[in-house]
Backbone as CSV, one residue per row, in Angstrom:
resi,resn,N_x,N_y,N_z,CA_x,CA_y,CA_z,C_x,C_y,C_z
1,MET,-87.256,-50.178,41.823,-87.423,-51.592,42.130,-86.762,-52.457,41.063
2,THR,-87.200,-52.380,39.825,-86.615,-53.237,38.791,-85.245,-52.744,38.364
3,TYR,-84.924,-51.495,38.644,-83.669,-50.945,38.155,-82.466,-51.744,38.652
4,GLN,-82.545,-52.297,39.825,-81.407,-53.013,40.397,-81.319,-54.468,39.942
5,LYS,-82.293,-54.930,39.225,-82.329,-56.328,38.789,-81.794,-56.414,37.353
6,PRO,-81.009,-57.459,37.040,-80.575,-57.622,35.649,-81.788,-57.630,34.713
7,LEU,-81.679,-56.914,33.629,-82.807,-56.710,32.724,-83.427,-58.016,32.250
8,ASP,-82.599,-58.976,31.870,-83.134,-60.227,31.323,-83.792,-61.115,32.379
9,LEU,-83.708,-60.731,33.658,-84.352,-61.496,34.725,-85.688,-60.892,35.164
10,ILE,-86.035,-59.745,34.616,-87.310,-59.118,34.965,-88.438,-59.937,34.354
11,SER,-89.442,-60.235,35.170,-90.535,-61.110,34.750,-91.886,-60.435,34.993
12,GLU,-92.931,-61.128,34.572,-94.279,-60.630,34.831,-94.538,-60.523,36.331
13,ASP,-93.953,-61.399,37.115,-94.097,-61.310,38.573,-93.578,-59.979,39.101
14,ASP,-92.485,-59.484,38.517,-91.945,-58.189,38.931,-92.933,-57.063,38.622
15,LEU,-93.581,-57.147,37.469,-94.579,-56.139,37.121,-95.773,-56.212,38.067
16,SER,-96.167,-57.418,38.410,-97.265,-57.586,39.368,-96.920,-56.930,40.700
17,ARG,-95.664,-57.080,41.133,-95.231,-56.454,42.385,-95.234,-54.932,42.280
18,LEU,-94.819,-54.410,41.113,-94.861,-52.951,40.921,-96.267,-52.419,41.156
19,VAL,-97.243,-53.125,40.598,-98.643,-52.700,40.722,-99.136,-52.933,42.146
20,GLU,-98.861,-54.101,42.689,-99.319,-54.438,44.042,-98.790,-53.436,45.070
21,LEU,-97.529,-53.044,44.927,-96.912,-52.104,45.867,-97.165,-50.648,45.490
22,ARG,-97.855,-50.469,44.346,-98.116,-49.121,43.823,-96.818,-48.314,43.745
23,THR,-95.804,-48.967,43.185,-94.500,-48.343,43.013,-94.644,-47.085,42.175
24,GLY,-93.999,-46.028,42.601,-94.090,-44.758,41.901,-92.970,-44.552,40.906
25,GLU,-93.259,-43.719,39.925,-92.217,-43.332,38.980,-91.153,-42.539,39.734
26,SER,-89.950,-42.553,39.172,-88.838,-41.835,39.788,-87.893,-41.377,38.681
27,VAL,-86.773,-40.820,39.072,-85.809,-40.386,38.063,-85.225,-41.565,37.298
28,ARG,-85.385,-42.778,37.817,-84.839,-43.962,37.156,-85.895,-44.963,36.710
29,LEU,-87.157,-44.614,36.842,-88.222,-45.531,36.479,-89.412,-44.736,35.968
30,GLU,-89.842,-45.073,34.760,-91.006,-44.386,34.186,-91.900,-45.401,33.492
31,PHE,-93.208,-45.183,33.640,-94.207,-46.064,33.061,-94.877,-45.396,31.868
32,LYS,-95.105,-46.181,30.836,-95.840,-45.739,29.654,-96.901,-46.776,29.367
33,ASP,-98.133,-46.346,29.196,-99.202,-47.328,28.992,-99.259,-47.849,27.570
34,HIS,-98.513,-47.227,26.650,-98.492,-47.708,25.270,-97.147,-47.366,24.633
35,LEU,-96.900,-47.952,23.488,-95.689,-47.682,22.718,-96.103,-47.322,21.308
36,LYS,-95.746,-46.130,20.899,-95.971,-45.698,19.519,-94.642,-45.197,18.993
37,LEU,-94.114,-45.930,18.020,-92.837,-45.518,17.439,-93.016,-44.553,16.289
38,GLY,-94.192,-44.538,15.692,-94.469,-43.578,14.633,-93.544,-43.705,13.450
39,SER,-93.239,-42.574,12.866,-92.465,-42.518,11.634,-91.335,-41.516,11.769
40,ALA,-90.241,-41.767,11.039,-89.113,-40.843,11.032,-89.288,-39.735,9.997
41,LYS,-90.349,-39.812,9.186,-90.583,-38.807,8.153,-91.477,-37.702,8.700
42,ALA,-91.000,-36.471,8.621,-91.743,-35.334,9.164,-93.119,-35.180,8.534
43,SER,-93.295,-35.656,7.316,-94.582,-35.507,6.631,-95.596,-36.580,7.039
44,ASP,-95.160,-37.607,7.766,-96.060,-38.693,8.171,-96.798,-38.336,9.457
45,PRO,-98.034,-38.839,9.596,-98.803,-38.541,10.798,-98.170,-39.053,12.089
46,GLY,-97.363,-40.094,12.022,-96.760,-40.672,13.219,-95.462,-40.017,13.659
47,PHE,-95.061,-38.952,12.997,-93.789,-38.294,13.304,-93.748,-37.807,14.753
48,ASP,-94.833,-37.219,15.239,-94.869,-36.726,16.619,-94.733,-37.862,17.624
49,ASP,-95.303,-39.038,17.312,-95.173,-40.195,18.198,-93.712,-40.590,18.359
50,GLN,-92.972,-40.623,17.252,-91.573,-41.012,17.340,-90.774,-39.950,18.094
51,ASN,-91.095,-38.688,17.875,-90.395,-37.632,18.613,-90.648,-37.743,20.114
52,GLU,-91.866,-38.107,20.503,-92.172,-38.274,21.927,-91.376,-39.440,22.505
53,PHE,-91.314,-40.552,21.769,-90.529,-41.713,22.192,-89.069,-41.310,22.385
54,LEU,-88.509,-40.598,21.410,-87.106,-40.193,21.486,-86.868,-39.192,22.610
55,ALA,-87.833,-38.329,22.883,-87.708,-37.376,23.992,-87.641,-38.116,25.327
56,ASP,-88.462,-39.154,25.469,-88.431,-39.952,26.701,-87.075,-40.625,26.883
57,VAL,-86.576,-41.239,25.825,-85.278,-41.916,25.891,-84.168,-40.907,26.178
58,SER,-84.202,-39.765,25.495,-83.172,-38.730,25.679,-83.156,-38.202,27.107
59,ALA,-84.341,-38.020,27.674,-84.420,-37.515,29.043,-83.709,-38.459,30.011
60,PHE,-83.908,-39.751,29.831,-83.229,-40.724,30.696,-81.729,-40.716,30.429
61,ALA,-81.352,-40.629,29.160,-79.930,-40.644,28.805,-79.206,-39.418,29.367
62,ASN,-79.893,-38.288,29.408,-79.287,-37.050,29.895,-79.317,-36.940,31.414
63,ALA,-80.006,-37.857,32.067,-80.060,-37.870,33.532,-79.208,-39.028,34.029
64,GLN,-79.778,-39.868,34.854,-79.025,-40.967,35.458,-79.266,-42.300,34.774
65,GLY,-80.053,-42.303,33.700,-80.423,-43.560,33.070,-81.528,-44.212,33.876
66,GLY,-82.019,-45.326,33.399,-83.071,-46.020,34.115,-83.896,-46.893,33.198
67,ASP,-85.070,-47.278,33.683,-85.947,-48.183,32.951,-87.221,-47.465,32.523
68,LEU,-87.519,-47.572,31.238,-88.806,-47.152,30.682,-89.595,-48.427,30.450
69,ILE,-90.767,-48.527,31.057,-91.565,-49.742,30.911,-92.830,-49.397,30.139
70,PHE,-92.950,-49.956,28.945,-94.100,-49.731,28.077,-95.104,-50.857,28.290
71,GLY,-96.297,-50.470,28.730,-97.335,-51.448,29.023,-97.805,-51.346,30.462
72,VAL,-97.265,-50.390,31.207,-97.672,-50.172,32.602,-98.362,-48.821,32.684
73,SER,-99.555,-48.821,33.250,-100.298,-47.579,33.464,-100.057,-47.103,34.883
74,CYS,-100.132,-45.784,35.052,-99.939,-45.233,36.388,-100.947,-44.127,36.642
75,ASP,-101.133,-43.842,37.905,-101.967,-42.725,38.321,-101.210,-41.452,37.961
76,ARG,-101.827,-40.595,37.184,-101.130,-39.392,36.705,-100.782,-38.427,37.837
77,ALA,-101.560,-38.407,38.880,-101.292,-37.498,39.997,-100.120,-37.978,40.852
78,SER,-100.121,-39.262,41.185,-99.096,-39.792,42.094,-97.931,-40.455,41.372
79,GLY,-98.147,-40.872,40.112,-97.114,-41.596,39.379,-96.990,-43.049,39.792
80,GLU,-97.931,-43.540,40.606,-97.875,-44.918,41.083,-98.444,-45.878,40.048
81,ALA,-97.786,-47.024,39.895,-98.248,-48.053,38.956,-99.626,-48.548,39.382
82,THR,-100.553,-48.620,38.426,-101.910,-49.070,38.733,-102.279,-50.367,38.020
83,SER,-101.664,-50.636,36.873,-101.966,-51.855,36.129,-100.917,-52.054,35.039
84,TYR,-100.929,-53.241,34.477,-100.093,-53.486,33.304,-100.905,-54.323,32.329
85,ARG,-100.529,-54.233,31.060,-101.212,-55.018,30.046,-100.226,-55.338,28.932
86,PHE,-100.405,-56.513,28.374,-99.612,-56.912,27.224,-100.234,-56.262,25.999
87,MET,-99.411,-55.610,25.199,-99.868,-54.836,24.042,-99.749,-55.650,22.763
88,ASP,-100.565,-55.312,21.782,-100.480,-55.929,20.470,-99.234,-55.435,19.752
89,TYR,-98.621,-56.330,19.011,-97.523,-55.910,18.133,-98.104,-55.098,16.983
90,PRO,-97.267,-54.262,16.344,-97.760,-53.515,15.176,-98.316,-54.468,14.117
91,GLN,-99.330,-54.029,13.430,-100.020,-54.874,12.446,-99.138,-55.251,11.254
92,LYS,-98.225,-54.372,10.867,-97.427,-54.622,9.662,-96.680,-55.948,9.743
93,GLN,-95.863,-56.074,10.772,-95.066,-57.283,10.951,-94.933,-57.548,12.441
94,PRO,-95.784,-58.404,12.969,-95.710,-58.652,14.407,-94.438,-59.387,14.795
95,GLY,-94.034,-59.181,16.021,-92.891,-59.904,16.556,-91.848,-58.979,17.123
96,LYS,-91.110,-59.501,18.089,-90.129,-58.658,18.756,-88.929,-58.339,17.864
97,ASP,-88.619,-59.195,16.892,-87.505,-58.872,15.992,-87.814,-57.629,15.177
98,PHE,-89.024,-57.578,14.627,-89.437,-56.407,13.846,-89.471,-55.168,14.733
99,LEU,-90.057,-55.297,15.909,-90.174,-54.151,16.807,-88.802,-53.706,17.305
100,GLY,-87.923,-54.652,17.592,-86.558,-54.307,17.997,-85.826,-53.524,16.926
101,THR,-86.003,-53.916,15.669,-85.400,-53.181,14.557,-85.997,-51.784,14.453
102,ALA,-87.305,-51.662,14.625,-87.964,-50.353,14.572,-87.444,-49.436,15.686
103,ILE,-87.221,-50.000,16.864,-86.668,-49.215,17.972,-85.252,-48.764,17.636
104,ASP,-84.427,-49.681,17.130,-83.057,-49.319,16.740,-83.057,-48.223,15.686
105,ASN,-83.961,-48.320,14.709,-84.047,-47.304,13.663,-84.428,-45.947,14.250
106,ALA,-85.377,-45.945,15.186,-85.774,-44.692,15.825,-84.603,-44.112,16.615
107,LEU,-83.922,-44.956,17.384,-82.803,-44.477,18.201,-81.663,-43.936,17.349
108,SER,-81.536,-44.410,16.120,-80.464,-43.931,15.240,-80.638,-42.457,14.864
109,ARG,-81.827,-41.911,15.115,-82.055,-40.487,14.838,-81.458,-39.582,15.905
110,LEU,-81.108,-40.132,17.052,-80.573,-39.311,18.139,-79.143,-38.885,17.832
111,GLU,-78.852,-37.635,18.154,-77.492,-37.120,18.017,-77.134,-36.417,19.302
112,PRO,-76.006,-36.709,19.916,-75.059,-37.733,19.495,-75.652,-39.132,19.652
113,THR,-74.999,-40.081,19.025,-75.451,-41.460,19.060,-75.520,-41.947,20.503
114,LEU,-76.590,-42.640,20.811,-76.790,-43.176,22.151,-76.441,-44.662,22.132
115,TYR,-75.439,-45.033,22.913,-74.993,-46.424,22.968,-75.495,-47.081,24.256
116,GLY,-75.645,-48.380,24.223,-75.915,-49.138,25.428,-77.371,-49.268,25.815
117,VAL,-78.300,-48.841,24.969,-79.713,-49.027,25.289,-80.036,-50.509,25.134
118,GLN,-80.611,-51.085,26.171,-80.971,-52.504,26.161,-82.485,-52.630,26.159
119,SER,-82.967,-53.687,25.528,-84.409,-53.929,25.530,-84.691,-55.348,26.013
120,HIS,-85.836,-55.469,26.654,-86.275,-56.775,27.159,-87.775,-56.865,26.905
121,PHE,-88.193,-57.915,26.225,-89.597,-58.143,25.923,-90.154,-59.227,26.827
122,LEU,-91.283,-58.954,27.423,-92.071,-59.987,28.084,-93.198,-60.293,27.117
123,GLU,-93.425,-61.570,26.831,-94.443,-61.925,25.845,-95.436,-62.919,26.427
124,ARG,-96.684,-62.726,25.997,-97.735,-63.664,26.354,-98.826,-63.589,25.293
125,ASP,-99.225,-64.736,24.778,-100.323,-64.832,23.807,-100.131,-63.895,22.616
126,GLY,-98.900,-63.809,22.122,-98.627,-62.991,20.950,-98.639,-61.496,21.223
127,LYS,-98.586,-61.103,22.487,-98.559,-59.694,22.862,-97.306,-59.436,23.690
128,PHE,-97.015,-58.166,23.962,-95.746,-57.848,24.609,-95.858,-56.696,25.612
129,ILE,-94.886,-56.672,26.496,-94.534,-55.522,27.337,-93.059,-55.297,27.068
130,LEU,-92.660,-54.058,26.931,-91.269,-53.732,26.609,-90.641,-52.939,27.749
131,ILE,-89.443,-53.343,28.110,-88.643,-52.585,29.073,-87.387,-52.132,28.357
132,LEU,-87.172,-50.832,28.347,-85.931,-50.273,27.805,-85.082,-49.814,28.976
133,ARG,-83.847,-50.229,28.973,-82.893,-49.770,29.993,-81.907,-48.852,29.325
134,ILE,-81.855,-47.642,29.834,-80.977,-46.613,29.261,-79.890,-46.297,30.252
């Protein structure tokens, strides 16, 4: 559904439609109920979180590409969107600039380098939903 729409035009209304229509995940659309970027240091507790994030991005890059939407929950059995929520920014430094830099830093760990990943933030009341287009 959102894959065919320009990324910067995706709105909260589009997310509402995903949930209302119970849109299912597909090879080009995946829902994540949270975003954990973790740490790039193997000795840090968040290392596995960052590896999971990178595995999700890599899977899309190695397939047909698509949209990863962080902040949308789905039914695990059917893969259908059930709800969405705006998430808190990380406590260290809130804001999409900080989070965008953290995403870029995480993506820099991928080899070969992955070019063309786009991000779009929907914000409300100091919280966010993130859409990554790969």
